[in-house]
ROVOZA-351262 format. One line per 10 residues: number of its first residue (from 1); their letters; for each residue x negated, y negated, z negated of N, C-alpha, C. Coordinates in nm, 2 decimals, decimal comma. Example, Ala and Ser with C-alpha at 12.3 -4.5 7.8 and 13.67 -1.06 7.14 Angstrom:
<rs>
1) as) -1,32:0,57:-0,78:-1,23:0,45:-0,78:-1,32:0,33:-0,78  -1,28:0,22:-0,71:-1,37:0,11:-0,71:-1,29:0,00:-0,79
</rs>
This chain:
<rs>
1) xxxxxxxxxx) -0,05:-4,11:-1,72:-0,08:-4,00:-1,75:0,03:-3,88:-1,65  -0,07:-3,76:-1,59:-0,05:-3,70:-1,50:0,12:-3,63:-1,53  0,22:-3,59:-1,49:0,34:-3,56:-1,53:0,32:-3,40:-1,53  0,32:-3,30:-1,61:0,28:-3,18:-1,57:0,48:-3,14:-1,53  0,47:-3,04:-1,45:0,58:-3,01:-1,44:0,64:-2,88:-1,52  0,72:-2,86:-1,56:0,83:-2,80:-1,65:0,82:-2,62:-1,58  0,78:-2,51:-1,65:0,71:-2,40:-1,61:0,83:-2,32:-1,66  0,93:-2,20:-1,55:1,03:-2,15:-1,62:0,97:-2,01:-1,60  1,03:-1,92:-1,63:1,04:-1,79:-1,66:1,07:-1,69:-1,51  1,00:-1,61:-1,40:1,06:-1,60:-1,30:1,21:-1,62:-1,24
11) xxxxxxxxxx) 1,29:-1,49:-1,37:1,42:-1,48:-1,34:1,50:-1,62:-1,38  1,42:-1,68:-1,39:1,51:-1,81:-1,39:1,49:-1,92:-1,26  1,39:-1,87:-1,22:1,37:-1,92:-1,07:1,46:-1,91:-0,96  1,49:-1,81:-1,01:1,63:-1,72:-0,90:1,51:-1,58:-0,84  1,36:-1,59:-0,92:1,27:-1,45:-0,85:1,34:-1,32:-0,94  1,40:-1,19:-0,89:1,37:-1,08:-1,03:1,23:-1,10:-1,09  1,29:-1,02:-1,28:1,22:-1,01:-1,31:1,09:-0,86:-1,28  1,00:-0,84:-1,37:0,89:-0,76:-1,27:0,93:-0,61:-1,34  1,02:-0,60:-1,48:1,11:-0,45:-1,46:1,20:-0,45:-1,36  1,33:-0,54:-1,32:1,38:-0,51:-1,17:1,32:-0,53:-1,08
21) xxxxxxxxxx) 1,20:-0,56:-1,01:1,19:-0,54:-0,92:1,06:-0,40:-0,91  1,06:-0,33:-1,06:0,97:-0,19:-1,07:1,10:-0,12:-0,98  1,24:-0,15:-1,05:1,34:-0,05:-1,01:1,41:-0,05:-0,89  1,39:-0,14:-0,87:1,43:-0,21:-0,72:1,36:-0,13:-0,60  1,20:-0,13:-0,67:1,12:-0,07:-0,54:1,15:0,13:-0,58  1,19:0,12:-0,67:1,20:0,25:-0,65:1,31:0,30:-0,65  1,37:0,22:-0,57:1,53:0,27:-0,57:1,54:0,25:-0,38  1,43:0,17:-0,36:1,46:0,10:-0,18:1,32:0,26:-0,19  1,24:0,30:-0,23:1,15:0,43:-0,20:1,25:0,57:-0,25  1,31:0,57:-0,31:1,43:0,70:-0,36:1,54:0,72:-0,22
31) xxxxxxxxxx) 1,60:0,55:-0,16:1,67:0,58:-0,09:1,60:0,64:0,05  1,49:0,59:0,13:1,39:0,64:0,21:1,35:0,75:0,20  1,35:0,83:0,10:1,31:0,96:0,03:1,45:1,10:0,08  1,53:1,00:0,03:1,66:1,08:0,04:1,70:1,06:0,18  1,70:0,96:0,27:1,69:0,99:0,39:1,60:1,08:0,52  1,50:1,10:0,46:1,36:1,18:0,48:1,37:1,33:0,50  1,46:1,33:0,34:1,47:1,50:0,32:1,62:1,53:0,40  1,74:1,44:0,40:1,84:1,52:0,43:1,80:1,52:0,56  1,73:1,40:0,66:1,73:1,43:0,80:1,58:1,61:0,85  1,55:1,62:0,73:1,40:1,71:0,77:1,48:1,90:0,75
41) xxxxxxxxxx) 1,61:1,86:0,72:1,70:1,97:0,71:1,76:2,05:0,82  1,77:2,00:0,94:1,81:2,02:1,04:1,70:2,09:1,12  1,57:1,95:1,11:1,44:2,01:1,16:1,43:2,16:1,10  1,45:2,19:1,04:1,36:2,27:0,92:1,44:2,42:0,97  1,59:2,38:0,98:1,62:2,51:1,03:1,67:2,55:1,21  1,64:2,44:1,31:1,59:2,47:1,41:1,49:2,42:1,48  1,36:2,43:1,45:1,23:2,44:1,48:1,21:2,52:1,50  1,21:2,66:1,47:1,19:2,83:1,50:1,24:2,81:1,62  1,40:2,78:1,63:1,49:2,88:1,69:1,51:2,82:1,82  1,57:2,78:1,88:1,57:2,68:2,02:1,48:2,58:2,06
51) xxxxxxxxxx) 1,47:2,53:1,93:1,32:2,45:1,97:1,19:2,45:2,07  1,19:2,60:1,96:1,05:2,65:1,99:1,04:2,72:2,11  1,18:2,69:2,17:1,11:2,73:2,29:1,17:2,69:2,42  1,17:2,53:2,38:1,21:2,43:2,41:1,10:2,37:2,56  1,09:2,31:2,66:0,99:2,25:2,75:1,02:2,14:2,64  0,84:2,06:2,58:0,81:1,95:2,51:0,72:1,87:2,64  0,76:1,74:2,56:0,64:1,68:2,70:0,51:1,69:2,63  0,45:1,69:2,81:0,27:1,69:2,74:0,17:1,58:2,66  0,30:1,49:2,63:0,21:1,36:2,52:0,31:1,41:2,39  0,35:1,51:2,33:0,39:1,56:2,24:0,27:1,66:2,08
61) xxxxxxxxxx) 0,31:1,52:2,04:0,14:1,53:1,89:0,19:1,66:1,83  0,10:1,77:1,77:0,15:1,85:1,70:0,24:1,81:1,53  0,31:1,92:1,53:0,43:1,90:1,42:0,40:1,83:1,31  0,28:1,88:1,29:0,23:1,81:1,14:0,23:1,66:1,15  0,18:1,66:1,24:0,18:1,46:1,28:0,34:1,37:1,25  0,40:1,47:1,28:0,53:1,36:1,30:0,57:1,40:1,09  0,55:1,50:1,05:0,62:1,52:0,92:0,53:1,37:0,84  0,37:1,35:0,87:0,32:1,27:0,80:0,34:1,12:0,85  0,38:1,16:1,01:0,44:1,00:0,99:0,56:0,95:0,96  0,62:1,04:0,94:0,77:1,00:0,92:0,80:0,93:0,75
71) xxxxxxxxxx) 0,71:1,01:0,63:0,70:1,02:0,53:0,64:0,83:0,49  0,48:0,80:0,61:0,44:0,67:0,56:0,54:0,54:0,63  0,59:0,62:0,76:0,71:0,50:0,82:0,81:0,43:0,80  0,88:0,55:0,66:0,98:0,54:0,61:0,96:0,46:0,48  0,82:0,51:0,38:0,78:0,38:0,29:0,79:0,29:0,30  0,73:0,26:0,45:0,71:0,16:0,52:0,80:0,01:0,49  0,95:0,11:0,55:1,07:0,04:0,57:1,07:0,00:0,46  1,08:0,10:0,36:1,16:0,10:0,22:1,07:-0,07:0,13  0,91:-0,04:0,18:0,80:-0,17:0,09:0,90:-0,30:0,19  0,92:-0,32:0,31:0,96:-0,41:0,42:1,07:-0,49:0,28
81) xxxxxxxxxx) 1,17:-0,39:0,30:1,30:-0,41:0,21:1,33:-0,45:0,08  1,24:-0,41:-0,02:1,23:-0,46:-0,12:1,11:-0,60:-0,10  1,05:-0,61:-0,03:0,95:-0,75:-0,02:1,10:-0,90:0,04  1,17:-0,77:0,13:1,27:-0,92:0,16:1,37:-0,88:0,05  1,42:-0,81:-0,05:1,51:-0,81:-0,15:1,47:-0,90:-0,22  1,30:-0,92:-0,24:1,31:-0,99:-0,38:1,27:-1,13:-0,32  1,31:-1,20:-0,22:1,32:-1,35:-0,20:1,44:-1,35:-0,18  1,51:-1,23:-0,14:1,71:-1,28:-0,19:1,73:-1,29:-0,03  1,66:-1,21:0,05:1,74:-1,20:0,23:1,77:-1,10:0,25  1,75:-1,02:0,19:1,86:-0,86:0,21:2,00:-0,89:0,13
91) xxxxxxxxxx) 2,10:-0,95:0,22:2,25:-0,91:0,21:2,30:-0,96:0,35  2,44:-0,96:0,33:2,49:-1,00:0,50:2,49:-0,82:0,57  2,45:-0,92:0,69:2,40:-0,80:0,79:2,29:-0,81:0,80  2,18:-0,83:0,75:2,05:-0,79:0,71:2,10:-0,66:0,61  2,15:-0,62:0,51:2,18:-0,56:0,46:2,21:-0,44:0,54  2,32:-0,51:0,59:2,42:-0,38:0,68:2,29:-0,33:0,80  2,22:-0,40:0,80:2,10:-0,31:0,91:2,02:-0,23:0,85  2,01:-0,28:0,71:1,90:-0,20:0,67:1,98:-0,02:0,68  2,08:-0,05:0,61:2,20:0,10:0,59:2,15:0,15:0,66  2,24:0,09:0,78:2,26:0,12:0,94:2,14:0,21:0,98
101) xxxxxxxxxx) 2,00:0,17:0,97:1,92:0,23:1,03:1,87:0,36:0,90  1,94:0,36:0,82:1,93:0,48:0,71:1,98:0,58:0,74  2,10:0,60:0,76:2,19:0,65:0,85:2,16:0,67:0,97  2,11:0,61:1,07:2,10:0,63:1,20:1,94:0,74:1,18  1,92:0,75:1,09:1,76:0,81:1,08:1,80:0,95:1,03  1,91:0,95:0,99:1,95:1,09:0,86:2,05:1,15:1,04  2,10:1,02:1,11:2,19:1,09:1,23:2,11:1,20:1,30  1,95:1,11:1,33:1,92:1,19:1,47:1,87:1,27:1,42  1,80:1,36:1,35:1,79:1,51:1,36:1,91:1,60:1,34  1,96:1,54:1,32:2,10:1,60:1,30:2,19:1,63:1,48
111) xxxxxxxxxx) 2,18:1,47:1,53:2,24:1,54:1,66:2,14:1,58:1,74  1,98:1,59:1,71:1,93:1,68:1,85:1,89:1,81:1,82  1,88:1,85:1,64:1,83:1,99:1,66:1,93:2,01:1,61  2,03:1,98:1,55:2,13:2,03:1,47:2,28:2,11:1,62  2,31:1,98:1,70:2,44:2,00:1,80:2,37:2,05:1,87  2,23:2,09:1,95:2,18:2,16:2,02:2,20:2,31:2,06  2,27:2,39:1,97:2,29:2,52:1,98:2,43:2,52:2,02  2,49:2,39:1,97:2,64:2,40:2,00:2,71:2,27:2,13  2,65:2,23:2,22:2,66:2,11:2,30:2,54:2,15:2,41  2,45:2,21:2,35:2,36:2,24:2,44:2,21:2,13:2,51
121) xxxxxxxxxx) 2,23:1,99:2,65:2,18:1,94:2,70:2,26:1,80:2,63  2,35:1,81:2,60:2,44:1,67:2,57:2,37:1,67:2,40  2,38:1,72:2,37:2,32:1,66:2,19:2,19:1,64:2,23  2,08:1,60:2,32:1,99:1,59:2,34:1,99:1,44:2,39  2,12:1,42:2,50:2,16:1,32:2,56:2,25:1,18:2,47  2,31:1,29:2,32:2,36:1,16:2,27:2,22:1,17:2,18  2,16:1,27:2,12:2,02:1,23:2,02:1,96:1,10:2,05  1,94:1,10:2,23:1,85:0,97:2,29:1,92:0,86:2,26  2,07:0,89:2,25:2,18:0,75:2,20:2,16:0,69:2,13  2,16:0,78:1,99:2,11:0,76:1,84:1,98:0,69:1,85
131) xxxxxxxxxx) 1,88:0,74:1,88:1,70:0,74:1,88:1,70:0,52:1,91  1,79:0,53:2,02:1,84:0,41:2,12:1,87:0,33:2,04  1,97:0,33:1,98:2,00:0,24:1,86:1,94:0,25:1,72  1,88:0,30:1,70:1,79:0,31:1,59:1,69:0,24:1,60  1,63:0,24:1,71:1,54:0,13:1,78:1,58:0,00:1,80  1,70:-0,02:1,86:1,75:-0,15:1,81:1,76:-0,25:1,73  1,85:-0,12:1,61:1,83:-0,18:1,48:1,72:-0,16:1,41  1,58:-0,13:1,45:1,44:-0,12:1,39:1,42:-0,36:1,42  1,47:-0,37:1,58:1,41:-0,48:1,59:1,50:-0,56:1,56  1,66:-0,55:1,54:1,67:-0,69:1,45:1,62:-0,64:1,34
141) xxxxxxxxxx) 1,61:-0,56:1,26:1,50:-0,62:1,08:1,35:-0,62:1,10  1,32:-0,66:1,20:1,23:-0,72:1,26:1,23:-0,85:1,25  1,32:-0,88:1,32:1,38:-1,00:1,36:1,45:-1,08:1,23  1,50:-1,01:1,13:1,54:-1,08:1,01:1,51:-1,04:0,88  1,37:-0,98:0,86:1,26:-1,02:0,83:1,15:-1,05:0,81  1,08:-1,06:0,96:1,00:-1,14:0,90:0,99:-1,29:0,91  1,12:-1,36:0,90:1,09:-1,49:0,90:1,13:-1,51:0,74  1,19:-1,40:0,67:1,16:-1,40:0,49:1,04:-1,34:0,41  0,99:-1,31:0,48:0,87:-1,19:0,42:0,79:-1,20:0,57  0,66:-1,26:0,62:0,57:-1,21:0,77:0,51:-1,05:0,73
151) xxxxxxxxxx) 0,51:-1,03:0,60:0,44:-0,91:0,55:0,52:-0,78:0,55  0,72:-0,79:0,53:0,78:-0,76:0,59:0,78:-0,71:0,72  0,79:-0,82:0,79:0,84:-0,79:0,94:0,75:-0,72:1,00  0,62:-0,71:0,92:0,46:-0,65:0,99:0,50:-0,48:1,00  0,55:-0,46:0,87:0,51:-0,34:0,77:0,69:-0,27:0,90  0,72:-0,32:0,95:0,83:-0,25:0,97:0,81:-0,24:1,18  0,65:-0,32:1,22:0,67:-0,26:1,33:0,60:-0,14:1,38  0,52:-0,06:1,30:0,49:0,10:1,35:0,57:0,14:1,36  0,69:0,18:1,27:0,81:0,25:1,31:0,83:0,22:1,41  0,85:0,07:1,45:0,97:0,04:1,58:0,89:0,13:1,71
161) xxxxxxxxxx) 0,74:0,11:1,70:0,65:0,15:1,78:0,66:0,31:1,79  0,67:0,38:1,64:0,73:0,55:1,68:0,79:0,59:1,75  0,94:0,46:1,68:1,02:0,51:1,78:1,07:0,54:1,93  1,00:0,41:1,93:0,98:0,37:2,12:0,92:0,51:2,16  0,81:0,57:2,12:0,69:0,68:2,09:0,83:0,80:2,13  0,89:0,83:2,00:0,99:0,93:1,99:1,09:0,95:2,07  1,10:0,81:2,15:1,21:0,83:2,25:1,20:0,86:2,38  1,08:0,85:2,37:1,01:0,92:2,57:1,03:1,06:2,55  0,97:1,11:2,41:0,98:1,27:2,39:1,14:1,35:2,39  1,23:1,23:2,30:1,39:1,29:2,32:1,45:1,27:2,48
171) xxxxxxx) 1,40:1,15:2,53:1,43:1,13:2,71:1,34:1,26:2,73  1,23:1,28:2,73:1,13:1,44:2,82:1,24:1,55:2,77  1,29:1,57:2,70:1,36:1,70:2,66:1,47:1,72:2,66  1,59:1,61:2,72:1,67:1,57:2,76:1,70:1,59:2,91  1,55:1,57:3,00:1,58:1,56:3,12:1,45:1,72:3,17  1,45:1,70:3,11:1,38:1,89:3,11:1,44:2,02:3,05  1,53:1,98:2,99:1,62:2,14:2,89:1,74:2,15:2,96
</rs>
């Protein structure tokens, strides 16, 4: 007679229950939304000022594309973090990396847009350093998320690619303004 393995509820097996998962997903999405809103403030306040008259890269996409892309990319990173959290992999340096990317996401527009009137081109170079650190942090998250959950690693890749592209725009602005 075959032995039927004992089945345990998900929470007893170390996997969060459905309610906890829903709350956690909402929390990760809320953190990303908060970072997006905080990052948007310096952009909104300064996009019509010095930035409107600045030299921009010839490959600069229209501004509506940035708003749309950032919302989707922030949601993707939130979903990736949630997937890793579900499997118990969002701890220690991985959690620290996730928090650092949220902080750097908020710091970049503040540095690029809000500090330019005070520091001039130095702010653009500082912003370039911030976006390079942010890109490195995303590379770290890809390497940490991927082994825990392949989908989570893949969800961070578009954001990483967008950051490399955005860094090229930042570098052009720093050189030409």
